C-alpha positions in Angstrom: 319.9 259.1 261.4 318.9 260.6 258.0 320.5 257.6 256.3 318.4 255.2 258.4 315.2 257.1 257.4 316.2 257.0 253.8 316.9 253.3 253.9 313.6 252.6 255.6 311.8 254.7 252.9 313.5 252.8 250.1 312.7 249.5 251.8 309.0 250.5 252.1 308.8 251.4 248.4 310.4 248.1 247.4 308.1 246.1 249.7 305.1 248.0 248.4 306.1 247.2 244.8 306.6 243.5 245.7 303.1 243.4 247.2 301.6 244.2 243.8 303.4 241.7 241.6 302.7 238.0 241.4 304.5 235.6 243.8 306.6 233.9 241.1 308.0 237.3 239.9 308.9 238.2 243.5 310.6 234.8 244.0 312.5 235.1 240.7 313.7 238.6 241.6 314.8 237.4 245.1 316.7 234.5 243.6 318.4 236.8 241.1 319.5 239.2 243.9 320.7 236.3 246.0 322.7 235.0 243.1 324.2 238.4 242.4 325.2 238.8 246.1 326.7 235.3 246.2 328.8 236.0 243.1 329.9 239.3 244.5 330.9 237.7 247.8 332.8 234.9 246.1 334.6 237.4 243.8 335.6 239.5 246.8 336.8 236.5 248.8 338.9 235.2 245.9 340.4 238.6 245.1 342.0 238.8 248.5 340.9 242.4 249.2 340.6 243.2 252.9 338.6 246.4 253.3 340.1 248.7 255.9 343.1 246.5 256.6 346.6 247.2 255.3 348.3 244.6 253.2 351.3 243.4 255.2 352.6 241.3 252.4 353.4 244.4 250.4 355.1 246.3 253.2 352.1 248.4 254.2 351.9 250.0 257.6 
């Protein structure tokens, strides 16, 4: 519950900051974040990591 309150507080601060900057700056920041997340997802998919799952190819349990 405390994590949820903290996350909402951070979200409110970020949205408050976005409300005071010009629209093109907000769009550019949003695109930069989207690109960063897409690159991260692609890297994770290509690396073959499976979070929380044992790797059966290496004899894991």
